[in-house]
Backbone bond lengths (Angstrom), bond angles and torsions (degrees), N, CA, C in turn:
res aa  C-N    CA-C-N  psi(-1)  N-CA   C-N-CA  omega(-1)  CA-C   N-CA-C  phi
1 M - - - 1.450 - - 1.517 108.49 -
2 K 1.325 115.97 141.87 1.443 121.99 179.22 1.504 111.46 -73.65
3 N 1.365 115.13 147.54 1.449 119.06 175.22 1.513 109.68 -88.80
4 Q 1.338 116.11 176.53 1.469 121.54 -177.68 1.527 112.00 -56.54
5 R 1.327 116.19 -41.40 1.469 120.08 -175.80 1.525 109.62 -66.79
6 D 1.360 117.84 -41.26 1.455 121.03 177.31 1.504 112.41 -61.54
7 L 1.359 115.22 -44.81 1.478 119.01 178.26 1.510 111.52 -61.83
8 A 1.294 116.72 -44.60 1.473 120.95 179.79 1.538 110.18 -62.15
9 T 1.330 117.24 -42.15 1.447 121.47 177.58 1.514 112.47 -57.87
10 G 1.322 115.89 -42.15 1.476 121.24 176.04 1.504 110.88 -60.81
11 W 1.323 117.65 -46.22 1.467 121.41 179.40 1.521 109.77 -61.06
12 F 1.324 117.18 -42.81 1.475 120.29 -176.45 1.524 111.63 -71.08
13 R 1.318 116.70 -33.73 1.495 118.86 174.45 1.497 110.09 -63.31
14 K 1.329 117.50 -43.45 1.500 119.38 177.57 1.521 110.88 -64.22
15 A 1.308 116.61 -41.49 1.471 118.65 179.00 1.505 112.11 -63.21
16 N 1.337 117.30 -40.25 1.463 121.69 177.18 1.517 111.54 -61.02
17 S 1.338 115.67 -39.92 1.460 120.12 177.45 1.504 111.55 -64.15
18 D 1.350 117.59 -43.68 1.458 119.46 178.64 1.536 110.82 -65.24
19 L 1.311 118.06 -41.06 1.459 121.11 178.06 1.506 111.84 -61.66
20 T 1.322 116.83 -43.98 1.461 119.89 179.40 1.529 110.04 -62.93
21 T 1.295 118.29 -41.37 1.472 120.33 178.44 1.525 110.43 -63.39
22 A 1.314 118.26 -44.74 1.448 121.18 177.42 1.532 111.58 -58.24
23 Q 1.296 116.37 -44.95 1.464 122.09 -179.47 1.525 111.53 -63.72
24 L 1.333 116.50 -42.60 1.468 121.13 178.31 1.539 110.92 -62.64
25 M 1.324 116.50 -44.07 1.439 120.70 179.09 1.514 112.94 -64.65
26 L 1.359 116.75 -39.63 1.454 120.29 178.59 1.510 113.18 -70.02
27 A 1.334 116.62 -29.18 1.480 121.42 -179.55 1.545 111.48 -81.04
28 S 1.301 116.40 -6.94 1.439 121.14 -178.72 1.536 110.43 -113.67
29 D 1.278 115.32 -159.99 1.456 120.56 175.99 1.517 113.11 -92.47
30 G 1.328 115.16 24.75 1.458 121.63 175.37 1.520 110.66 98.99
31 P 1.283 114.66 -164.31 1.454 131.12 10.83 1.537 112.00 -77.46
32 Y 1.324 113.76 132.46 1.463 119.64 -174.36 1.511 114.70 -76.13
33 D 1.330 117.48 -24.52 1.482 118.22 172.94 1.537 110.17 -63.60
34 T 1.290 116.08 -35.10 1.465 121.46 176.78 1.525 110.21 -68.35
35 A 1.326 117.62 -40.31 1.456 122.92 176.61 1.519 110.34 -58.87
36 C 1.346 115.12 -48.05 1.464 119.94 -178.18 1.534 111.52 -63.74
37 Y 1.331 117.12 -41.36 1.439 121.24 178.89 1.544 109.58 -60.36
38 H 1.331 116.08 -49.71 1.481 118.88 -174.67 1.548 110.37 -72.83
39 A 1.318 119.41 -26.94 1.474 120.07 173.87 1.545 110.68 -65.18
40 Q 1.338 115.76 -42.41 1.455 120.17 176.28 1.490 111.36 -64.45
41 Q 1.342 116.85 -43.90 1.452 121.08 -179.31 1.524 110.57 -62.95
42 A 1.318 117.52 -39.26 1.478 120.43 179.18 1.515 109.48 -61.41
43 A 1.307 118.08 -47.44 1.456 121.27 -178.70 1.567 109.56 -61.85
44 E 1.298 115.90 -47.23 1.476 120.12 -180.00 1.526 110.88 -59.54
45 T 1.285 115.86 -43.38 1.474 120.54 -174.94 1.533 112.60 -73.76
46 Y 1.355 116.15 -34.14 1.470 117.26 172.69 1.518 111.48 -63.47
47 L 1.315 116.17 -44.31 1.469 120.05 179.11 1.543 110.48 -60.37
48 K 1.331 116.48 -45.89 1.456 118.87 179.85 1.549 110.87 -68.15
49 G 1.305 117.36 -30.53 1.479 118.14 173.75 1.484 113.77 -63.58
50 F 1.338 115.14 -38.73 1.489 118.68 177.05 1.519 111.19 -65.31
51 L 1.339 115.97 -40.36 1.458 118.05 177.75 1.551 110.94 -64.52
52 A 1.329 116.07 -40.97 1.461 120.23 176.99 1.538 110.57 -60.69
53 F 1.285 117.18 -42.27 1.487 121.71 179.06 1.520 110.45 -60.38
54 K 1.330 117.10 -37.14 1.447 121.06 179.07 1.501 115.22 -85.80
55 G 1.342 114.72 2.14 1.486 118.48 176.25 1.490 114.73 80.38
56 I 1.329 117.16 17.49 1.468 122.42 -179.57 1.534 109.13 -90.79
57 A 1.299 116.77 138.66 1.472 121.62 177.88 1.536 107.64 -60.21
58 I 1.305 116.38 137.11 1.470 122.37 -178.77 1.517 109.13 -87.00
59 P 1.350 117.54 114.62 1.455 119.75 177.91 1.550 109.95 -72.17
60 R 1.329 115.47 146.38 1.442 121.27 179.89 1.557 107.95 -89.11
61 I 1.316 113.26 72.59 1.459 119.83 -179.05 1.520 108.64 -135.47
62 H 1.313 116.83 163.97 1.471 122.87 176.02 1.544 110.70 -111.98
63 D 1.316 117.29 -0.87 1.461 122.85 -174.11 1.533 110.14 -72.77
64 L 1.305 116.52 102.15 1.448 120.51 -177.19 1.538 113.32 -64.00
65 L 1.324 116.63 -34.37 1.459 119.38 179.53 1.524 111.37 -68.27
66 E 1.304 116.31 -39.84 1.482 119.26 177.43 1.525 110.31 -68.28
67 L 1.309 119.14 -41.12 1.456 122.15 175.88 1.549 110.45 -60.98
68 N 1.277 115.33 -42.54 1.476 121.09 178.85 1.531 111.41 -62.12
69 Q 1.316 115.71 -40.61 1.503 118.37 176.36 1.506 111.83 -63.40
70 L 1.302 118.19 -35.83 1.481 121.47 177.34 1.524 108.90 -64.75
71 C 1.317 116.22 -40.49 1.508 120.58 -179.25 1.538 108.39 -69.64
72 E 1.313 118.45 -41.58 1.458 121.42 178.28 1.511 111.15 -59.51
73 G 1.296 117.28 -35.95 1.446 123.35 -177.46 1.545 114.15 -68.41
74 I 1.306 116.24 -17.69 1.485 118.87 -178.18 1.516 111.81 -118.91
75 A 1.299 119.61 1.71 1.461 121.23 -179.48 1.532 109.23 -134.12
76 D 1.317 115.45 115.61 1.490 119.67 -176.34 1.505 114.03 -61.80
77 S 1.316 116.98 -35.56 1.475 119.11 -174.39 1.538 111.57 -105.96
78 W 1.299 118.09 24.88 1.475 122.40 -179.20 1.515 110.78 -66.82
79 Q 1.313 116.42 124.32 1.445 121.50 178.56 1.509 110.04 -139.09
80 V 1.317 115.91 110.65 1.452 123.11 179.68 1.534 106.98 -130.03
81 N 1.326 115.66 143.77 1.432 120.50 177.48 1.526 109.71 -74.87
82 V 1.325 115.67 100.86 1.463 122.30 -175.55 1.514 111.91 -65.68
83 D 1.355 118.29 -30.38 1.465 119.67 177.35 1.515 110.01 -65.45
84 S 1.310 118.86 -37.82 1.466 122.16 176.93 1.530 111.36 -65.07
85 L 1.291 115.79 -41.64 1.455 119.32 177.70 1.541 110.62 -62.88
86 A 1.305 115.39 -43.86 1.472 119.67 179.47 1.530 110.99 -62.02
87 K 1.313 117.33 -38.41 1.454 121.52 178.26 1.535 111.63 -64.94
88 L 1.292 117.17 -36.74 1.486 121.82 -179.16 1.535 112.54 -76.93
89 M 1.288 118.68 -25.01 1.469 122.71 -169.12 1.558 113.78 -52.40
90 P 1.297 120.04 -44.49 1.481 118.60 -175.41 1.510 112.19 -64.81
91 Y 1.300 119.41 -19.80 1.463 119.92 -171.71 1.502 113.77 -78.21
92 A 1.333 119.58 -7.49 1.452 120.65 175.09 1.494 110.96 -66.88
93 V 1.322 116.98 -34.87 1.468 120.45 -178.17 1.529 112.11 -116.82
94 E 1.321 116.64 -44.44 1.485 120.81 -175.10 1.508 111.39 -55.42
95 S 1.347 118.50 -44.64 1.450 119.08 -175.46 1.506 113.39 -69.10
96 R 1.340 116.41 -17.63 1.490 120.21 178.60 1.512 113.99 -96.02
97 Y 1.310 118.30 -29.37 1.454 121.06 -171.40 1.524 116.06 -117.45
98 D 1.331 118.08 -11.63 1.453 119.77 175.59 1.521 108.42 -92.04
99 L 1.288 116.67 106.42 1.460 122.25 -173.68 1.527 113.31 -70.45
100 E 1.348 116.94 -5.63 1.470 119.45 177.48 1.492 110.96 -112.48
101 F 1.310 116.95 11.70 1.490 122.01 -178.10 1.526 108.96 -90.31
102 F 1.306 116.08 102.64 1.466 123.06 175.68 1.523 107.87 -138.60
103 P 1.357 115.99 86.05 1.484 119.79 -178.55 1.477 112.33 -73.26
104 D 1.363 115.44 163.91 1.449 119.38 171.17 1.549 108.18 -91.05
105 S 1.271 115.75 -177.46 1.466 120.66 -171.42 1.525 114.21 -64.51
106 G 1.315 119.69 -23.73 1.452 122.53 -177.66 1.520 114.82 -89.29
107 N 1.296 118.64 -2.16 1.470 120.70 -171.33 1.514 116.40 -80.64
108 C 1.342 117.26 -31.66 1.462 116.08 -167.85 1.498 115.48 -104.25
109 I 1.283 120.40 -8.89 1.489 118.61 176.43 1.477 110.38 -138.04
């Protein structure tokens, strides 16, 4: 069985992959809905990686603000831009299920 550090490393590797994908999409001509989705996924996965590192059970949610509150509760010096998390939150679902959602490059980050 994997230890906490191994689990966290897996989460962080996935988050890095999502972040790289978002950055590549934003640096190109899109697709920007894909960039928004991967930016949200990166944030969610980094937060879940931190929880894994601390040995906290990972909730099966996409709510970045709720995940951030869990992280704040276990780290005294936790500082995350909550406005940025709130801006990213809709992209977990909206970018996949709203068939009219096609943002431009400035919308998701």
